[in-house]
N, C-alpha and C positions, 0 to 999 in steps of 0.2 A: 179613473181606473179602466185600463183596457180589459176587455173580457177574455182576450186570448192573445198569445204570442204567435199563434200559428204553428205550422209544422215546418221545421227547418233542418237543413243538413248541418252536421257538425264537422269541423276540421279535426281529423283524428289526432293531430299534433296537440290539440287542447286537452286530450284525455291522458290521465296518468295511469300507467300500467306498471305495477311493481313485480319485478322478477321474484322477490322473496315470497310473495303471496302464492305464486305458482309452485315454488319449491315446497312451501309448507303444506299446500293442498295435496301434494304428492306424498306427504307423510315423511318428508326428509327434513331433518333439522337444518336450518340455514347454514350452520358452520360445518355441516357434513356433506354438502353438495359439492361434487367434484367438478373439474373444469369441463368435462364432456357434457354433463347435465346442464350446467349454467350456460355453456356455449350453445347447446341445442335450444334451450329455452329462449335465449336472446335472438337466435336466428328465426325461430318460429314467431316470436313476438313481432319482429320486424316485418315478416311476411304477412302476418295477420293484420297489422296496421295498414299495409298496402291494400289488402283485400276488403277490409271492413268498410261499410257505408253507413256510419252512425247518423241517426236522426233523432230529433226531439220535438214533442208537441205539448203545448200547455194551454189549458182553458180555465178561466177564473170565473167563479160565481160569488155573488154576495148573499147575505142574510141566511146563513145556515142556522138550523135550530137543533140544539143538542138536548138529549135526555140522558143525564149521567146515570140515573137509576136504571134505565133500560139499556144503556150502552148503545144508543142509536143517534144518528144524525139524519135530518131531513133537509134536503136542499133541492130547489126546483121541483118539488113534489115527489122526489125520489128518496126512499129511506134506505140507509146503510146500517148494517148491524156491526158496528165497529168494535164493540165490547167496551166495558167500562174504562179500562186503562187508556185506550186510544181516545175515547170520547172525552175523558177528563183532560188529556193533554191538549185537545183541540178546542175545548169549550169556550175559550175567550176569543176565538177567531171571528172576525167580521167578514172574512172572505175565505174561500177554499180554492186552491189551485190544484186542478187535476192534471196529471201528466202521464205521458207514455214516451218510451224511447227504445231504440233498438240498434244493434250493431249490424243489422242486415243478415242476409242468408249465406254469404260467401264463407264465413268462418266455419259454420256448421257443415257446409259442403266439403270444405277442406279437411275437417276432422273425419267426416264419413269416408272420404277417399283414402285417407291413411289407414283407417280401420279395415276397409274393404281389401286393401293390399297386404294386410297382416302386420302393419306397423302400429302395434297397440300403444306403445309409449308416445310416439308422435301424435297419434290420434287423441290420446288422453290429454296431452299437454295443450294441444290446440283447443280442445273443448274447454279446458280451464282458462285459457287465454280469452276465449269468447265470453266466459262469465265475468272475467275481470274487465273486459271492454264494456259489457253491459253495466257493471257497477260504476265504471268511469262515466258512462252516459248519465246514470242516475245522479252522480255527484255533480256533473256539469249542470244538469237541470236545476238541482237544488241551489247551487251557487248562482245561477242565472236569475232564478226567482228572487233570491235574497238580495241580489244587487239591484234589481229593478224596484223592489219594495222599499229600499232605502230612500229612493227619490220621492216615494209616497209617504214617508214617515212611518212606515210599518215594519214590524219584525216578522220573523217566520218561525214556525215550529220545526221539529224533526219531520222527516218525510216518512210516510207509512204506506204499506202496500197490502193488498189482499193476501191473506195467508199469514200476515204478521200477528203473532200473539192472539190467535183464535178469531181474527177477522176472517169470515168465510171467503174462500176463494171464489165462490159463486157470485159474490158482489162485483167481480170483475166485469160482468156484462153490464151492470148499471154504470160502472165507472166509464166504460167505453162509450156507452150511450151519451153520457154527458160530455165526453171529449169531442163528440161530433166528428168533424173532418180532421181533427188534429191527432189522429191515432197513428201517424207515421206509416200507414199501410199495414199495420199489424192486424192479424186476424185472430179471432178466438174460436176454439173448438167448443163443442157443446159442454165439455167438462172444464171450460175456462182456461185451457192451456193456450198460451200465446204462440203464434207462428209469425215470424221466426222465433225459435226457442230462446235465443239469446236476446231477450227483450225485457223491459221493466215497465212497471206502471205503478201509480199510487197517487197520493195527495199530500199537500202541505197546507197547514193553516197559516193565515195571514191576519195580523191585527196589531194594534198599538200596545197591547198588554200580553201578547203571547211570548213564550219562552222556549228556546231550544235547549232541552235538558239532557240530550244524549239518550241512548237506548237502554231501557230497563231490562237487560238480559237476565238478571238474577230472578226476575218474576215471570219469565217467559219460558215455555217448554219447547219452543220451535228450534230444534237442534241445528237445522240446516238453513236458518233464516239468513237472507242476504245481509241483514244489518247486525247480526250477532257480534257483540263485543266491538262494535265500531266506536271510535272515540270522537 
């Protein structure tokens, strides 16, 4: 088992960006979006895909210890307060893959430039596209991990991120410590905010007996979670 995949550039063409997600995030029903709006979104998606510089980094460790009662995981001497639900989902894992990914700084700068010039709609759309690209990076990472694990005879759990269903965002610093140099150049503020903003991080459980069960949104109160209602 390799302990890491390193930090690598991702070809933007490998990321799936859905126009309908942008439309829905604007609060417009998909069947109500006019040609001007859909054309503008398509144009901005194309430009953002030219600007973005997505990267992914993964580091894997073995022998995690879980306490379902306390909702904690200890790995490499570092304790994570995952909460009971996430700990239960990971409890059969024999390895944990920590990951980070980003779409880079350019989309954020592009959005800020629109807003500075008073083009609020374009700025908002670009910001939403940046979020979609970041989610695409997370999906790419998860798929990559799952594909690699098949050759090892292992399955993967869902991916979980700090902030998911009461996992404290402050654990982000511990996660980045264990990532080591595979953090894709992402920096953390004291309050655990990732810079560039359009970045993702988290972990995936690996093992012969783990299961990917989907996200238990009905039991989670995180309204703005990246994974809410993902299938």
